[in-house]
C-alpha positions in Angstrom: 0.0 0.0 0.0 1.4 3.4 -1.0 1.6 6.1 1.8 -1.0 8.8 1.8 -0.1 12.2 0.3 -0.3 15.3 2.5 -3.7 16.1 1.0 -4.8 12.5 1.7 -3.7 12.7 5.3 -5.6 16.0 5.7 -8.8 14.5 4.3 -8.5 11.5 6.5 -8.0 13.7 9.6 -11.1 15.8 8.7 -13.2 12.7 8.2 -12.0 11.3 11.5 -12.9 14.5 13.3 -16.3 14.7 11.7 -17.2 11.1 12.4 -16.0 11.4 16.0 -18.0 14.6 16.5 -21.2 13.2 15.0 -21.0 9.8 16.7 -20.2 11.0 20.2 -21.6 14.4 20.7 -24.0 15.8 18.2 -27.4 16.5 19.8 -30.7 17.1 18.0 -31.4 20.5 16.5 -34.1 21.2 19.1 -33.2 23.9 21.6 -30.3 25.5 19.8 -29.1 28.8 21.2 -28.0 31.8 19.1 -25.1 32.6 21.4 -22.3 30.0 21.2 -19.4 29.6 23.6 -16.1 30.6 22.0 -13.3 28.0 22.1 -9.6 28.7 22.4 -7.2 25.7 21.9 -3.9 27.0 23.3 -0.3 26.0 23.2 -0.4 24.6 19.6 3.0 24.2 18.0 3.0 21.7 15.1 1.6 21.5 11.6 -0.6 18.6 12.7 -2.1 20.9 15.3 -3.1 23.3 12.6 -4.7 20.5 10.6 -6.7 19.5 13.6 -7.8 23.1 14.3 -8.8 23.5 10.7 -11.0 20.5 11.0 -12.5 21.5 14.3 -12.9 25.2 13.7 -12.4 26.7 17.2 -12.8 30.5 17.2 -9.2 30.9 18.6 -6.0 29.1 18.8 -3.1 30.2 21.0 0.7 30.4 20.4 2.9 30.7 23.5 5.7 33.2 23.3 7.0 32.9 26.8 10.5 31.3 26.5 10.3 29.5 29.8 7.3 27.5 28.7 7.7 24.0 27.2 5.1 25.1 24.6 7.2 28.1 23.4 7.5 28.8 19.7 9.4 31.6 18.0 7.6 34.3 16.1 8.9 33.0 12.8 7.6 29.5 13.6 4.3 31.0 14.5 4.1 32.9 11.2 4.8 29.7 9.3 2.1 27.8 11.3 -0.4 30.6 10.9 -0.1 30.3 7.1 -1.4 26.8 7.5 -4.5 27.9 9.5 -8.0 28.7 8.2 -8.4 32.5 8.0 -11.6 32.4 10.1 -9.6 31.2 13.2 -8.1 34.0 15.2 -4.5 33.6 16.5 -3.9 34.7 20.1 -0.3 35.4 21.2 0.4 34.6 24.9 3.1 36.7 26.5 4.6 36.8 30.0 6.2 40.1 31.0 7.4 40.8 27.5 8.3 44.3 26.2 5.3 46.2 24.9 7.2 47.1 21.7 7.9 43.5 20.8 4.3 42.4 21.5 2.9 45.3 19.4 5.3 44.5 16.5 4.0 40.9 16.4 0.5 42.2 16.2 1.2 44.8 13.6 3.1 42.4 11.4 0.1 40.1 11.3 1.7 37.2 13.2 -1.1 37.4 15.8 -4.7 38.8 15.9 -5.1 39.0 19.7 -2.7 39.7 22.6 -2.9 37.8 25.8 -1.0 39.0 28.9 -0.3 36.2 31.3 2.3 37.7 33.6 2.5 40.7 36.0 1.4 43.2 33.4 -0.8 45.9 34.9 -3.3 48.5 33.5 -0.5 51.0 32.7 1.1 48.3 30.5 -2.2 47.8 28.7 -2.3 51.6 28.0 1.2 51.4 26.6 0.1 48.6 24.3 -2.9 50.6 23.1 -0.6 53.4 22.0 1.3 50.9 19.8 -1.3 48.6 18.3 -5.1 48.2 17.9 -5.1 44.5 18.5 -7.6 43.3 21.2 -6.1 42.5 24.5 -6.9 39.7 27.0 -5.5 40.1 30.5 -5.2 36.9 32.6 -6.1 37.0 36.3 -5.5 34.4 39.0 -8.8 33.6 40.6 -8.1 32.8 44.2 -10.4 35.0 46.2 -13.3 37.4 45.7 -11.0 40.4 45.5 -9.3 39.0 42.5 -12.6 38.8 40.6 -13.4 42.4 41.5 -10.0 43.5 40.2 -10.5 41.6 37.0 -13.9 43.1 36.5 -12.3 46.6 36.4 -9.6 45.9 33.9 -9.2 48.0 30.8 -8.5 45.0 28.7 -11.0 44.0 26.0 -11.4 40.6 27.7 -10.3 39.0 30.9 -9.1 35.5 31.4 -9.7 33.8 34.7 -7.3 31.0 35.7 -6.0 29.1 38.7 -2.4 30.2 37.9 0.2 30.4 35.2 -0.6 27.4 33.2 -0.9 25.0 36.1 -3.7 22.9 34.5 -5.8 22.9 37.6 -9.3 24.2 38.2 -10.2 27.0 40.7 -13.4 27.5 42.7 -16.0 28.4 40.0 -18.3 29.7 42.7 -16.1 32.8 42.9 -17.1 34.0 39.4 -20.8 33.1 39.1 -21.8 36.8 39.6 -19.2 38.4 37.3 -20.9 40.7 34.8 -18.4 41.1 31.9 -17.4 38.6 29.2 -14.4 36.4 30.2 -12.3 33.4 29.1 -12.5 30.5 31.5 -9.3 28.6 31.9 -7.6 26.3 34.4 -8.1 22.5 34.6 -10.6 22.3 31.7 -10.8 19.0 29.8 -13.3 17.1 27.6 -14.7 15.6 30.8 -15.6 18.8 32.6 -16.0 21.6 30.1 -19.6 20.8 29.4 -20.4 21.3 33.1 -18.4 24.5 33.1 -20.4 25.9 30.1 -23.7 24.8 31.7 -23.0 26.4 35.0 -21.1 29.6 34.1 -21.9 30.4 30.5 -18.5 32.0 29.9 -17.8 34.0 26.8 -15.0 31.5 25.9 -13.3 28.4 27.3 -9.5 28.1 27.1 -7.6 24.7 27.2 -4.1 23.5 26.8 -2.9 20.6 29.0 -6.5 19.2 29.1 -6.1 18.3 25.4 -2.6 16.8 25.7 -1.2 13.3 26.0 2.4 12.9 26.9 3.0 16.7 26.7 1.7 17.1 23.1 -1.6 17.9 21.7 -3.9 14.9 21.2 -6.2 15.2 18.2 -8.9 12.9 19.7 -9.0 15.0 23.0 -9.1 18.2 20.9 -12.1 16.8 19.0 -13.8 15.7 22.2 -13.3 19.1 23.9 -14.8 21.0 21.0 -17.7 18.6 20.7 -18.5 18.8 24.4 -18.8 22.6 24.2 -20.9 22.5 21.1 -23.2 19.9 22.6 -23.8 21.9 25.7 -24.4 25.1 23.7 -27.1 23.3 21.7 -29.0 22.0 24.7 
């Protein structure tokens, strides 16, 4: 048997994702909602991750530009991967205490569509970025106590992201955020097993996952498909 061409592998992946989605998670058309939860698949780093994203169509994917992260990729690698991505999927660049000039340059050069700040950046830092670029900004907040949620609610960022920590992969107490009024990305400990419950309970603007769709430290296409399908299923209830 001859090996599949690149186009053949892409078609096989798309068919696999579609069959998995339909078999395991597709609900009936009754009760569909107009407002769908956005999905961000973060920490992608390989061409096969782009193929999976193109098949699953999340609203966002994330590239990590923090050198200390095991998921780090260079800006030039990100640009090459972006060129493989469907144009409807927005690219989020995740930064930790990077210089505002460098972040803005990556946005203005078209490497990323959205900026995510995941370090000690404050509201003054956001204002510095706004002077350099018009890209939307997500600011991450660690959700440990009620005061953290109040601070997050007052941020000048376009969106806030609520997490248990800097990529720890663990969930926080969702009870802290049930009364928050502004749109937010929910992160921290999400997986195909619990994201449906998170959407049902909290109705976040978006859900953000990285380690929850990995096996052995790399993205797992079956887990990626299961995560997306679980969110879509809950949205259609």
